[in-house]
Biopython code that builds the backbone (N, CA, C, O; Angstrom):
import numpy as np
from Bio.PDB.StructureBuilder import StructureBuilder

atoms = [
    (1, "UNK", "N", (68.290, 130.227, 104.526)),
    (1, "UNK", "CA", (67.577, 129.226, 105.347)),
    (1, "UNK", "C", (66.604, 128.511, 104.568)),
    (1, "UNK", "O", (65.851, 129.117, 103.806)),
    (2, "UNK", "N", (66.566, 127.183, 104.717)),
    (2, "UNK", "CA", (65.696, 126.337, 103.997)),
    (2, "UNK", "C", (64.656, 125.656, 104.943)),
    (2, "UNK", "O", (65.025, 125.169, 106.011)),
    (3, "UNK", "N", (63.383, 125.627, 104.549)),
    (3, "UNK", "CA", (62.238, 125.087, 105.292)),
    (3, "UNK", "C", (61.602, 124.056, 104.404)),
    (3, "UNK", "O", (61.804, 124.110, 103.191)),
    (4, "UNK", "N", (60.838, 123.108, 104.936)),
    (4, "UNK", "CA", (59.965, 122.134, 104.333)),
    (4, "UNK", "C", (58.529, 122.535, 104.322)),
    (4, "UNK", "O", (57.963, 122.654, 105.408)),
    (5, "UNK", "N", (57.857, 122.762, 103.184)),
    (5, "UNK", "CA", (56.525, 123.050, 103.146)),
    (5, "UNK", "C", (55.703, 121.845, 102.816)),
    (5, "UNK", "O", (55.822, 121.225, 101.760)),
    (6, "UNK", "N", (54.864, 121.544, 103.770)),
    (6, "UNK", "CA", (53.984, 120.332, 103.528)),
    (6, "UNK", "C", (52.613, 120.998, 103.071)),
    (6, "UNK", "O", (52.052, 121.931, 103.645)),
    (7, "UNK", "N", (52.171, 120.318, 101.895)),
    (7, "UNK", "CA", (50.911, 120.688, 101.398)),
    (7, "UNK", "C", (49.920, 119.533, 101.446)),
    (7, "UNK", "O", (50.248, 118.408, 101.069)),
    (8, "UNK", "N", (48.689, 119.822, 101.918)),
    (8, "UNK", "CA", (47.716, 118.888, 101.971)),
    (8, "UNK", "C", (46.476, 119.379, 101.259)),
    (8, "UNK", "O", (46.352, 120.585, 101.045)),
    (9, "UNK", "N", (45.527, 118.492, 100.870)),
    (9, "UNK", "CA", (44.273, 118.786, 100.288)),
    (9, "UNK", "C", (43.286, 118.996, 101.275)),
    (9, "UNK", "O", (42.890, 118.053, 101.960)),
    (10, "UNK", "N", (42.819, 120.230, 101.423)),
    (10, "UNK", "CA", (41.633, 120.605, 102.313)),
    (10, "UNK", "C", (40.282, 120.313, 101.606)),
    (10, "UNK", "O", (40.206, 119.717, 100.531)),
    (11, "UNK", "N", (39.283, 120.760, 102.268)),
    (11, "UNK", "CA", (37.927, 120.451, 101.630)),
    (11, "UNK", "C", (37.731, 121.378, 100.424)),
    (11, "UNK", "O", (37.130, 121.001, 99.418)),
    (12, "UNK", "N", (38.284, 122.656, 100.564)),
    (12, "UNK", "CA", (38.156, 123.597, 99.432)),
    (12, "UNK", "C", (39.435, 123.929, 98.890)),
    (12, "UNK", "O", (39.492, 123.974, 97.661)),
    (13, "UNK", "N", (40.490, 124.174, 99.548)),
    (13, "UNK", "CA", (41.830, 124.716, 99.104)),
    (13, "UNK", "C", (42.845, 123.671, 99.546)),
    (13, "UNK", "O", (42.601, 122.726, 100.297)),
    (14, "UNK", "N", (44.028, 123.964, 98.978)),
    (14, "UNK", "CA", (45.217, 123.311, 99.394)),
    (14, "UNK", "C", (45.732, 124.092, 100.718)),
    (14, "UNK", "O", (45.655, 125.319, 100.788)),
    (15, "UNK", "N", (46.257, 123.303, 101.752)),
    (15, "UNK", "CA", (46.749, 123.785, 102.864)),
    (15, "UNK", "C", (48.212, 123.606, 102.906)),
    (15, "UNK", "O", (48.733, 122.507, 102.715)),
    (16, "UNK", "N", (48.922, 124.756, 103.174)),
    (16, "UNK", "CA", (50.379, 124.558, 103.253)),
    (16, "UNK", "C", (50.777, 124.868, 104.741)),
    (16, "UNK", "O", (50.084, 125.684, 105.348)),
    (17, "UNK", "N", (51.790, 124.306, 105.339)),
    (17, "UNK", "CA", (52.430, 124.580, 106.527)),
    (17, "UNK", "C", (53.803, 124.322, 106.515)),
    (17, "UNK", "O", (54.277, 123.600, 105.638)),
    (18, "UNK", "N", (54.535, 124.852, 107.429)),
    (18, "UNK", "CA", (55.930, 124.779, 107.417)),
    (18, "UNK", "C", (56.226, 123.706, 108.472)),
    (18, "UNK", "O", (55.745, 123.828, 109.598)),
    (19, "UNK", "N", (57.006, 122.651, 108.150)),
    (19, "UNK", "CA", (57.127, 121.416, 108.989)),
    (19, "UNK", "C", (57.975, 121.935, 110.253)),
    (19, "UNK", "O", (57.664, 121.593, 111.394)),
    (20, "UNK", "N", (58.929, 122.674, 110.017)),
    (20, "UNK", "CA", (59.741, 123.303, 111.022)),
    (20, "UNK", "C", (59.067, 124.368, 111.975)),
    (20, "UNK", "O", (59.539, 124.553, 113.097)),
    (21, "UNK", "N", (58.071, 124.999, 111.574)),
    (21, "UNK", "CA", (57.357, 126.175, 112.205)),
    (21, "UNK", "C", (55.944, 125.733, 112.020)),
    (21, "UNK", "O", (55.396, 126.370, 111.120)),
    (22, "UNK", "N", (55.202, 124.860, 112.579)),
    (22, "UNK", "CA", (53.840, 124.342, 112.306)),
    (22, "UNK", "C", (52.827, 125.532, 112.410)),
    (22, "UNK", "O", (51.764, 125.514, 111.789)),
    (23, "UNK", "N", (53.209, 126.587, 113.237)),
    (23, "UNK", "CA", (52.264, 127.632, 113.320)),
    (23, "UNK", "C", (52.148, 128.640, 112.202)),
    (23, "UNK", "O", (51.327, 129.558, 112.192)),
    (24, "UNK", "N", (53.025, 128.396, 111.279)),
    (24, "UNK", "CA", (53.043, 129.107, 109.903)),
    (24, "UNK", "C", (52.253, 128.264, 108.869)),
    (24, "UNK", "O", (52.713, 127.270, 108.307)),
    (25, "UNK", "N", (51.048, 128.759, 108.687)),
    (25, "UNK", "CA", (50.137, 128.025, 107.715)),
    (25, "UNK", "C", (49.516, 128.978, 106.783)),
    (25, "UNK", "O", (49.542, 130.178, 107.057)),
    (26, "UNK", "N", (48.940, 128.537, 105.673)),
    (26, "UNK", "CA", (48.330, 129.249, 104.686)),
    (26, "UNK", "C", (47.397, 128.234, 103.883)),
    (26, "UNK", "O", (47.253, 127.052, 104.196)),
    (27, "UNK", "N", (46.796, 128.855, 102.825)),
    (27, "UNK", "CA", (45.983, 128.071, 101.807)),
    (27, "UNK", "C", (46.126, 128.630, 100.476)),
    (27, "UNK", "O", (46.686, 129.715, 100.325)),
    (28, "UNK", "N", (45.690, 128.010, 99.564)),
    (28, "UNK", "CA", (45.724, 128.387, 98.138)),
    (28, "UNK", "C", (45.074, 127.502, 97.165)),
    (28, "UNK", "O", (44.803, 126.356, 97.523)),
    (29, "UNK", "N", (44.769, 127.927, 95.883)),
    (29, "UNK", "CA", (44.063, 127.169, 94.961)),
    (29, "UNK", "C", (45.081, 126.132, 94.279)),
    (29, "UNK", "O", (44.675, 125.018, 93.948)),
    (30, "UNK", "N", (46.325, 126.496, 94.092)),
    (30, "UNK", "CA", (47.348, 125.728, 93.519)),
    (30, "UNK", "C", (48.590, 125.696, 94.431)),
    (30, "UNK", "O", (48.760, 126.479, 95.366)),
    (31, "UNK", "N", (49.461, 124.694, 94.064)),
    (31, "UNK", "CA", (50.817, 124.672, 94.852)),
    (31, "UNK", "C", (51.459, 125.958, 94.782)),
    (31, "UNK", "O", (51.902, 126.486, 95.802)),
    (32, "UNK", "N", (51.550, 126.557, 93.528)),
    (32, "UNK", "CA", (51.999, 127.941, 93.479)),
    (32, "UNK", "C", (51.584, 128.993, 94.283)),
    (32, "UNK", "O", (52.372, 129.780, 94.806)),
    (33, "UNK", "N", (50.204, 129.045, 94.419)),
    (33, "UNK", "CA", (49.563, 129.855, 95.394)),
    (33, "UNK", "C", (50.018, 129.793, 96.700)),
    (33, "UNK", "O", (50.371, 130.764, 97.369)),
    (34, "UNK", "N", (50.000, 128.445, 97.111)),
    (34, "UNK", "CA", (50.481, 128.120, 98.464)),
    (34, "UNK", "C", (51.762, 128.592, 98.783)),
    (34, "UNK", "O", (51.968, 129.169, 99.851)),
    (35, "UNK", "N", (52.786, 128.369, 97.816)),
    (35, "UNK", "CA", (54.052, 128.767, 98.076)),
    (35, "UNK", "C", (54.278, 130.294, 98.222)),
    (35, "UNK", "O", (55.050, 130.777, 99.050)),
    (36, "UNK", "N", (53.563, 130.983, 97.375)),
    (36, "UNK", "CA", (53.552, 132.415, 97.541)),
    (36, "UNK", "C", (52.968, 132.911, 98.715)),
    (36, "UNK", "O", (53.389, 133.946, 99.231)),
    (37, "UNK", "N", (51.981, 132.228, 99.213)),
    (37, "UNK", "CA", (51.282, 132.701, 100.452)),
    (37, "UNK", "C", (51.983, 132.247, 101.622)),
    (37, "UNK", "O", (51.909, 132.928, 102.644)),
    (38, "UNK", "N", (52.703, 131.111, 101.604)),
    (38, "UNK", "CA", (53.583, 130.548, 102.779)),
    (38, "UNK", "C", (54.763, 131.460, 102.988)),
    (38, "UNK", "O", (55.243, 131.604, 104.113)),
    (39, "UNK", "N", (55.266, 132.107, 101.878)),
    (39, "UNK", "CA", (56.409, 132.924, 101.989)),
    (39, "UNK", "C", (55.919, 134.199, 102.717)),
    (39, "UNK", "O", (56.642, 134.663, 103.598)),
    (40, "UNK", "N", (54.795, 134.774, 102.430)),
    (40, "UNK", "CA", (54.258, 135.950, 103.067)),
    (40, "UNK", "C", (53.946, 135.693, 104.458)),
    (40, "UNK", "O", (54.134, 136.579, 105.291)),
    (41, "UNK", "N", (53.432, 134.427, 104.823)),
    (41, "UNK", "CA", (53.127, 134.232, 106.184)),
    (41, "UNK", "C", (54.402, 133.946, 107.021)),
    (41, "UNK", "O", (54.505, 134.210, 108.219)),
    (42, "UNK", "N", (55.335, 133.390, 106.271)),
    (42, "UNK", "CA", (56.574, 133.324, 107.089)),
    (42, "UNK", "C", (57.277, 134.631, 107.238)),
    (42, "UNK", "O", (57.981, 134.785, 108.236)),
    (43, "UNK", "N", (57.173, 135.551, 106.399)),
    (43, "UNK", "CA", (57.665, 136.931, 106.632)),
    (43, "UNK", "C", (56.987, 137.604, 107.776)),
    (43, "UNK", "O", (57.635, 138.250, 108.599)),
    (44, "UNK", "N", (55.676, 137.462, 107.843)),
    (44, "UNK", "CA", (54.946, 138.097, 108.951)),
    (44, "UNK", "C", (55.325, 137.396, 110.271)),
    (44, "UNK", "O", (55.331, 138.060, 111.308)),
    (45, "UNK", "N", (55.626, 136.152, 110.283)),
    (45, "UNK", "CA", (55.837, 135.374, 111.431)),
    (45, "UNK", "C", (57.197, 135.784, 112.052)),
    (45, "UNK", "O", (57.395, 135.950, 113.256)),
    (46, "UNK", "N", (58.141, 135.929, 111.014)),
    (46, "UNK", "CA", (59.422, 136.418, 111.452)),
    (46, "UNK", "C", (59.421, 137.807, 111.964)),
    (46, "UNK", "O", (60.144, 138.058, 112.928)),
    (47, "UNK", "N", (58.641, 138.811, 111.394)),
    (47, "UNK", "CA", (58.610, 139.988, 111.919)),
    (47, "UNK", "C", (58.020, 140.201, 113.310)),
    (47, "UNK", "O", (58.463, 141.000, 114.135)),
    (48, "UNK", "N", (56.876, 139.325, 113.491)),
    (48, "UNK", "CA", (56.258, 139.345, 114.718)),
    (48, "UNK", "C", (56.944, 138.630, 115.846)),
    (48, "UNK", "O", (56.725, 138.959, 117.012)),
    (49, "UNK", "N", (57.768, 137.662, 115.528)),
    (49, "UNK", "CA", (58.594, 136.953, 116.619)),
    (49, "UNK", "C", (60.094, 136.941, 116.362)),
    (49, "UNK", "O", (60.783, 135.948, 116.598)),
    (50, "UNK", "N", (60.557, 138.039, 115.887)),
    (50, "UNK", "CA", (62.028, 138.153, 115.683)),
    (50, "UNK", "C", (62.821, 137.750, 116.835)),
    (50, "UNK", "O", (63.861, 137.104, 116.698)),
    (51, "UNK", "N", (62.327, 138.139, 118.054)),
    (51, "UNK", "CA", (63.164, 137.897, 119.318)),
    (51, "UNK", "C", (62.742, 136.663, 119.986)),
    (51, "UNK", "O", (63.407, 136.226, 120.925)),
    (52, "UNK", "N", (61.715, 136.087, 119.583)),
    (52, "UNK", "CA", (61.233, 134.841, 120.358)),
    (52, "UNK", "C", (60.989, 133.591, 119.475)),
    (52, "UNK", "O", (60.262, 132.676, 119.860)),
    (53, "UNK", "N", (61.614, 133.584, 118.287)),
    (53, "UNK", "CA", (61.407, 132.338, 117.516)),
    (53, "UNK", "C", (61.884, 131.079, 118.118)),
    (53, "UNK", "O", (63.043, 130.945, 118.512)),
    (54, "UNK", "N", (60.913, 130.085, 118.192)),
    (54, "UNK", "CA", (61.249, 128.706, 118.862)),
    (54, "UNK", "C", (61.528, 127.849, 117.743)),
    (54, "UNK", "O", (60.652, 127.534, 116.938)),
    (55, "UNK", "N", (62.918, 127.398, 117.652)),
    (55, "UNK", "CA", (63.398, 126.546, 116.588)),
    (55, "UNK", "C", (62.837, 125.145, 116.594)),
    (55, "UNK", "O", (62.862, 124.477, 115.560)),
    (56, "UNK", "N", (62.342, 124.685, 117.697)),
    (56, "UNK", "CA", (61.871, 123.311, 117.666)),
    (56, "UNK", "C", (60.480, 123.141, 118.209)),
    (56, "UNK", "O", (60.249, 122.330, 119.106)),
    (57, "UNK", "N", (59.570, 123.886, 117.682)),
    (57, "UNK", "CA", (58.290, 123.651, 117.868)),
    (57, "UNK", "C", (57.746, 122.179, 117.503)),
    (57, "UNK", "O", (58.218, 121.589, 116.531)),
    (58, "UNK", "N", (56.859, 121.667, 118.210)),
    (58, "UNK", "CA", (56.391, 120.262, 117.997)),
    (58, "UNK", "C", (55.735, 120.142, 116.571)),
    (58, "UNK", "O", (55.058, 121.074, 116.138)),
    (59, "UNK", "N", (55.917, 119.107, 115.914)),
    (59, "UNK", "CA", (55.317, 118.931, 114.560)),
    (59, "UNK", "C", (53.730, 118.588, 114.746)),
    (59, "UNK", "O", (53.361, 117.711, 115.527)),
    (60, "UNK", "N", (52.950, 119.254, 114.067)),
    (60, "UNK", "CA", (51.567, 119.099, 114.205)),
    (60, "UNK", "C", (51.108, 117.766, 113.477)),
    (60, "UNK", "O", (51.548, 117.457, 112.370)),
    (61, "UNK", "N", (50.287, 117.081, 114.106)),
    (61, "UNK", "CA", (49.852, 115.618, 113.567)),
    (61, "UNK", "C", (49.104, 115.781, 112.314)),
    (61, "UNK", "O", (48.256, 116.666, 112.203)),
    (62, "UNK", "N", (49.420, 114.858, 111.247)),
    (62, "UNK", "CA", (48.763, 114.755, 109.982)),
    (62, "UNK", "C", (47.313, 114.496, 110.070)),
    (62, "UNK", "O", (46.561, 114.801, 109.145)),
    (63, "UNK", "N", (46.859, 113.881, 111.271)),
    (63, "UNK", "CA", (45.314, 113.668, 111.398)),
    (63, "UNK", "C", (44.631, 114.819, 111.348)),
    (63, "UNK", "O", (43.475, 114.785, 110.924)),
    (64, "UNK", "N", (45.184, 115.993, 111.748)),
    (64, "UNK", "CA", (44.420, 117.248, 111.925)),
    (64, "UNK", "C", (44.220, 117.720, 110.577)),
    (64, "UNK", "O", (43.102, 118.114, 110.246)),
    (65, "UNK", "N", (45.326, 117.722, 109.643)),
    (65, "UNK", "CA", (45.313, 118.340, 108.345)),
    (65, "UNK", "C", (45.203, 117.445, 107.199)),
    (65, "UNK", "O", (45.184, 117.911, 106.059)),
    (66, "UNK", "N", (45.125, 116.121, 107.434)),
    (66, "UNK", "CA", (45.070, 115.199, 106.266)),
    (66, "UNK", "C", (46.388, 114.895, 105.674)),
    (66, "UNK", "O", (47.419, 115.528, 105.901)),
    (67, "UNK", "N", (46.266, 113.851, 104.881)),
    (67, "UNK", "CA", (47.622, 113.358, 104.332)),
    (67, "UNK", "C", (48.266, 114.459, 103.489)),
    (67, "UNK", "O", (47.583, 115.291, 102.892)),
    (68, "UNK", "N", (49.581, 114.439, 103.459)),
    (68, "UNK", "CA", (50.504, 115.425, 102.792)),
    (68, "UNK", "C", (50.405, 114.913, 101.348)),
    (68, "UNK", "O", (50.587, 113.719, 101.111)),
    (69, "UNK", "N", (50.129, 115.767, 100.411)),
    (69, "UNK", "CA", (50.113, 115.541, 98.877)),
    (69, "UNK", "C", (51.285, 116.068, 98.371)),
    (69, "UNK", "O", (51.608, 115.627, 97.268)),
    (70, "UNK", "N", (52.094, 116.985, 98.935)),
    (70, "UNK", "CA", (53.315, 117.492, 98.263)),
    (70, "UNK", "C", (54.173, 118.031, 99.487)),
    (70, "UNK", "O", (53.696, 118.492, 100.524)),
    (71, "UNK", "N", (55.561, 117.891, 99.180)),
    (71, "UNK", "CA", (56.548, 118.431, 99.997)),
    (71, "UNK", "C", (57.360, 119.294, 99.162)),
    (71, "UNK", "O", (57.840, 118.855, 98.116)),
    (72, "UNK", "N", (57.570, 120.611, 99.582)),
    (72, "UNK", "CA", (58.290, 121.568, 98.761)),
    (72, "UNK", "C", (59.281, 122.172, 99.490)),
    (72, "UNK", "O", (59.075, 122.289, 100.698)),
    (73, "UNK", "N", (60.449, 122.636, 98.971)),
    (73, "UNK", "CA", (61.458, 123.350, 99.743)),
    (73, "UNK", "C", (61.146, 124.833, 99.540)),
    (73, "UNK", "O", (60.721, 125.238, 98.457)),
    (74, "UNK", "N", (61.369, 125.695, 100.648)),
    (74, "UNK", "CA", (61.212, 127.122, 100.622)),
    (74, "UNK", "C", (62.535, 127.659, 101.029)),
    (74, "UNK", "O", (63.029, 127.300, 102.098)),
    (75, "UNK", "N", (63.114, 128.465, 100.273)),
    (75, "UNK", "CA", (64.364, 129.218, 100.696)),
    (75, "UNK", "C", (63.958, 130.609, 101.149)),
    (75, "UNK", "O", (63.446, 131.402, 100.359)),
    (76, "UNK", "N", (64.183, 130.899, 102.397)),
    (76, "UNK", "CA", (63.711, 132.151, 102.841)),
    (76, "UNK", "C", (64.985, 133.112, 103.364)),
    (76, "UNK", "O", (65.830, 132.701, 104.159)),
    (77, "UNK", "N", (64.981, 134.310, 102.850)),
    (77, "UNK", "CA", (66.055, 135.042, 103.088)),
    (77, "UNK", "C", (65.918, 136.048, 104.133)),
    (77, "UNK", "O", (66.870, 136.773, 104.419)),
]
sb = StructureBuilder()
sb.init_structure("model")
sb.init_model(0)
sb.init_chain("A")
sb.init_seg("    ")
for serial, (resi, resn, name, xyz) in enumerate(atoms, 1):
    if name == "N":
        sb.init_residue(resn, " ", resi, " ")
    sb.init_atom(name, np.array(xyz, "f"), 0.0, 1.0, " ", f" {name:<3s}", serial, name[0])
structure = sb.get_structure()
């Protein structure tokens, strides 16, 4: 399963969120940190909501998190 990870510059850290599941978010110092942390966050999300995953959650507006500075692909098994 592939997801799109949107990475924005926060005040102190990079902020990563999954476009298809906006409630899965994390932060990190580098893009690599964000990608490692988002994978962990997605694993926890999947464990917590295994029976109630909502595939079409609304996309969170960029005005809240700032302009996207990177878009990465995440393959989640």
